C-alpha positions as CSV (number, residue, x, y, z in Angstrom):
1,M,0.0,0.0,0.0
2,D,1.5,3.3,-1.0
3,K,1.5,6.5,1.0
4,Q,-1.5,8.0,-0.7
5,Q,-3.7,4.9,-0.3
6,R,-2.6,4.5,3.3
7,A,-3.6,8.2,4.0
8,T,-6.9,7.7,2.3
9,A,-7.7,4.5,4.2
10,Y,-6.7,6.2,7.5
11,W,-8.9,9.2,6.8
12,K,-11.9,7.0,5.9
13,E,-11.6,5.0,9.1
14,N,-11.2,8.3,11.1
15,I,-14.4,9.7,9.5
16,K,-16.2,6.4,10.3
17,Y,-15.2,6.7,14.0
18,L,-16.3,10.3,14.1
19,F,-19.6,9.6,12.6
20,I,-20.3,6.8,15.0
21,L,-19.2,8.7,18.1
22,L,-21.1,11.9,17.1
23,S,-24.2,9.8,16.4
24,I,-24.0,8.4,19.9
25,W,-23.6,11.8,21.4
26,F,-26.6,13.1,19.3
27,I,-28.8,10.3,20.4
28,V,-27.9,10.8,24.1
29,S,-28.1,14.6,24.1
30,Y,-31.1,15.1,21.7
31,G,-32.9,11.8,22.1
32,C,-32.6,11.3,25.9
33,G,-32.7,15.0,26.8
34,I,-35.6,16.0,24.5
35,L,-37.3,13.3,22.5
36,F,-37.5,10.6,25.2
37,K,-37.7,13.0,28.2
38,D,-41.2,12.1,29.2
39,E,-40.5,8.3,29.3
40,L,-37.2,8.8,31.1
41,N,-38.7,11.2,33.7
42,A,-40.5,8.1,35.2
43,I,-37.0,7.1,36.5
44,K,-35.4,9.0,39.3
45,L,-31.6,9.4,39.6
46,G,-30.2,11.2,42.7
47,G,-33.6,12.7,43.4
48,F,-34.0,14.1,39.9
49,E,-35.9,12.8,36.9
50,L,-33.7,11.0,34.4
51,G,-34.8,13.0,31.4
52,F,-33.9,16.2,33.2
53,W,-30.6,14.7,34.3
54,F,-29.7,13.8,30.7
55,A,-30.6,17.2,29.5
56,Q,-28.5,18.9,32.2
57,Q,-25.6,16.5,33.0
58,G,-25.8,13.2,31.2
59,S,-25.0,14.5,27.7
60,I,-21.9,16.3,29.1
61,Y,-20.7,13.1,30.8
62,V,-21.3,11.1,27.7
63,F,-19.4,13.7,25.6
64,V,-16.4,13.5,27.9
65,I,-16.4,9.7,27.8
66,L,-16.6,9.8,24.0
67,I,-13.5,12.0,23.9
68,F,-11.5,9.4,25.8
69,V,-12.9,6.6,23.5
70,Y,-11.9,8.7,20.5
71,V,-8.4,9.2,21.8
72,R,-8.0,5.4,22.3
73,L,-9.4,4.6,18.9
74,M,-7.1,7.2,17.2
75,N,-4.1,5.8,19.0
76,K,-4.9,2.3,17.7
77,L,-5.5,3.8,14.2
78,D,-2.2,5.6,14.3
79,K,-0.4,2.4,15.2
80,K,-2.3,0.5,12.5
81,Y,-1.3,2.8,9.7
82,G,2.2,3.7,11.1
83,Y,1.5,7.3,12.1
84,D,2.5,6.7,15.7
85,K,6.2,7.6,15.4
């Protein structure tokens, strides 16, 4: 695999990871905080309704976790394509 093909494959895999992780974040922040709020409010977490918690805190926590997941995935991707040097 030449340098250009390796770079293209690396970029495609990177975009795939970004799409998946941002989709998860969208589902959690928009879905749980807005669309499914009424269903989630039947569950209490720390004295607060779960829909409210996702809208205020949960999506932020998920975003931070996704950052760490992205870093780990990118480190593996860098090693796979030889960009870790």
